[in-house]
C-alpha positions in Angstrom: -248.3 -146.0 104.9 -251.0 -146.5 107.6 -249.4 -148.4 110.4 -251.2 -151.7 111.8 -252.5 -152.0 115.5 -251.9 -155.1 117.4 -254.9 -157.1 118.5 -255.0 -157.3 122.5 -257.1 -158.9 124.3 -258.7 -155.8 126.0 -260.5 -155.4 122.6 -263.4 -158.2 123.8 -264.5 -156.5 126.7 -264.3 -156.7 130.0 -261.8 -158.6 132.3 -263.6 -161.7 132.0 -264.1 -161.6 128.3 -260.4 -160.5 127.7 -259.0 -163.5 129.9 -261.3 -165.9 127.8 -260.1 -164.1 124.1 -256.7 -164.7 125.7 -256.9 -168.4 126.5 -258.5 -169.4 123.3 -255.8 -167.4 121.3 -252.8 -169.4 123.4 -254.7 -172.6 122.7 -254.8 -171.8 118.9 -251.5 -171.0 118.9 -250.0 -174.0 121.0 -252.2 -176.8 119.9 -251.3 -179.1 117.0 -248.0 -180.5 116.0 -246.5 -177.0 115.2 -247.6 -175.8 118.6 -246.2 -178.2 120.0 -242.7 -178.1 118.3 -242.5 -174.3 119.2 -243.7 -175.2 123.2 -240.8 -177.9 123.5 -238.5 -175.7 122.0 -239.1 -173.1 124.4 -238.8 -175.0 127.2 -235.9 -176.2 126.1 -234.3 -172.8 125.3 -235.5 -171.0 128.4 -234.1 -174.5 130.5 -237.3 -175.0 132.3 -236.5 -178.6 132.9 -232.7 -177.9 133.6 -233.3 -175.6 136.7 -230.2 -175.0 138.2 -229.3 -176.0 141.7 -226.7 -174.7 144.0 -225.1 -177.9 144.6 -224.6 -178.0 140.8 -223.3 -174.2 140.7 -220.8 -174.9 143.5 -219.3 -178.3 141.5 -218.9 -176.3 138.5 -217.8 -173.2 139.6 -216.5 -173.7 143.2 -217.9 -170.1 144.1 -221.0 -169.0 145.2 -220.6 -165.6 143.5 -223.3 -165.2 140.5 -225.5 -167.8 141.6 -228.2 -165.5 142.7 -228.1 -163.9 139.3 -228.0 -166.9 137.7 -231.1 -168.5 139.4 -233.1 -165.2 139.0 -232.6 -165.5 135.8 -233.4 -169.0 135.0 -236.5 -168.5 136.9 -237.6 -165.6 134.8 -237.1 -167.6 131.5 -239.0 -170.2 133.2 -241.7 -167.7 133.9 -242.3 -167.5 130.3 -243.0 -171.2 129.9 -245.0 -171.2 132.8 -247.1 -168.3 131.6 -248.3 -170.3 128.6 -248.9 -173.6 130.0 -251.2 -171.6 132.6 -253.4 -171.0 129.2 -253.3 -174.6 128.1 -254.9 -177.7 129.5 -252.3 -180.6 129.4 -252.6 -183.8 131.1 -249.7 -185.8 133.0 -249.1 -187.8 129.6 -248.9 -184.7 127.7 -246.5 -183.0 130.2 -244.7 -185.8 130.3 -244.2 -185.7 126.2 -243.6 -181.8 126.6 -240.7 -182.5 129.1 -239.2 -185.4 126.8 -239.2 -183.4 123.3 -237.6 -180.2 125.1 -234.9 -182.3 126.7 -234.8 -183.9 123.0 -234.5 -180.3 121.7 -231.8 -179.3 124.3 
């Protein structure tokens, strides 16, 4: 049985071509209705638009214990969405629509 090898951007050539190939792949994946739906779900799942604040944490838990870890985890999750969005060219209206859709998901 042969194993399929996953495609990767380095197969496109040098660093510039690899970056271009990866950007095109992200655009193909996240464009269209399905891509928008998945991106909104990722933003909702990761809490991209619901980042924790220290004040909210203290009001909810009444202790600073754990906030640093909770904040770091939230930031790491948000980085995933930010990484994807870095490949997309979304205007202000599209960003607002994404936020609205993500909030509706979550």
